[in-house]
N, C-alpha and C positions, 0 to 999 in steps of 0.2 A: 504494499500499500504506500502511496505517496506519504512522505513523512509529515506533510502539512495537513493531511486529512485522513488519519488512520481510522479504519473501521475494525475494531477488535474481532468481530465475528468473521468478517471477510478474510482478515489476516490468518485467523485460526484455521479456516477452511482451506486456504491456500497452502499453509504449512502442512496440514494433514495430507492434502492431495500430493504434494511433492514428496513427503515422507513415504507415502504408499508407492510411488514410482520407484524409489530407492529399494524398497523391500520386494516389489514385484520383479525388478531387474534380476536380483540374485535368485529368487524363486524360479524364474524361467530358466536361468542358466543351470541351476543345480538339479531341477526336477524334470528335465527332459523336454523343454520347449526352447532351446537356445536360439533358433532362427526367429522366434517371435519377439525377441528382445528389441528388434528394430522398430516394432510398433509403438514402443514407449518413447521414441524420439520424434522430434519435429522432422518434417520432410528434409530439411538441410542439416539435421543433427550430426554431431561429431563425437566419436569416441577416440581418445588419445592416450598414448603412453609415451611421454617425451623421452624417457630413459632409453627406450628401444626404438625411438623415432617412428612409432606407429601412429598413424592418423587415418581413421576410417570415416568417410564423410558421405552422408546421404543414406536414406532408408534402404535402398537396394544393396548398396555396398555393405551396410551394417548387417542386413539379413544374410548375405553371403559369408561375411566374416564370422559371425556368431554361429551360423548354421554349419560351419565347417568344423565345429568342435568334435573331437574324436568320440565315436559311439561308445567306446569302452572306458570313457573318463567318468570317474566318480568324484564329485566335489560337494562341499558344503561351505558356504560363506557365512561367517558370523559378523553381522553388522551391529554397530553400537555408536553412541555419541553422535546421533544424527541431529545436526543443527541446521535448520532452514531459516533463511533471512529473506523476507518478502521486501523487494525493492520498490515495486509499483503494482498496480492492479494486474499487470500481465507479465511480470518478471520476478524471479527469485533466484537465490544462490544457496548452495548447501555444501556441507562437508560431512562425510561419514567415515568413521574408522571401520576397518574390516580385518579379518583373518580368514585365509582360505586354506582349507584342508582339501588336498587333491591327489589322486593317483590315476594312472592309466593302466589298462590291462585288467579292469574290473569285470567280473562275471556276475550277471544279474542274480541277486539273491545271496551272493557270497558276503560273509562278514569280513571286514578289513580290520586288522589289528590297529589300535590307536597309534598315531604318529604326530610329529610336530607339524605345524602349519607350513605350507609351501610358500605362502606370502603373507606379509602383514604390512598394512599401509592405510591410506585413506583415499577416498574419491573427492574430487572437487567438481561440483556440478553447477550448471546454470539451467534454469527452467524457464519455459515460456508458455503462456496460456494462449491457445489458439481455438477459436470458436467455442470458448467456455471450458475447454479441457486443458489441464496442465500436462506438459510433456517435457522430457529432457531435451535441452538444446545442445549442451555439451557435457561430457563426462570425461574427466581427466584422472588417470590412475597414477598415484604417487606411492611408490614402494619404499618403505624404510628397511624391510627385511625381505629377501626373496631368494628363491632357489629353483632348480629344475623340478619338473614334475616327475615323481618316481614312477617307474613302470613295475607293476607287480609281476611276480612269477609264482609258481606253486609253493615255494618255500616261504613267501612273505604273508601267506594267509594262515589264520589260526586253525 
């Protein structure tokens, strides 16, 4: 909301809508709908990881990028400290801390022994409301701790 005319209820609704986008993003990645992550972005939306110089722009490119996730990847992202700041009636920014537990080579139904997170960092997001719906405009991945994705073999299962 504009700082000169804040409406507390509109601000609260915008914050909650943006927070839900953050949570829906990781749910779709972790629970088998990775290609649909692109639907959470504006048509010109951007996902970026500056460390690795990745920049994926536009819904179709995002659908292809996230849809290419390995079929045997098992992941769970734990998100916390979600802070959304509403800048105007149609724009907001956010930061979310996360830890990603991830392995490749997973067989459906197999239990994986506990391990350390593959990545720990935060997302820096911008949001834009289009036709009454809040969407991600940009999502930037900032890693504080990161490593390769482990590939399971038969010895690493309980």
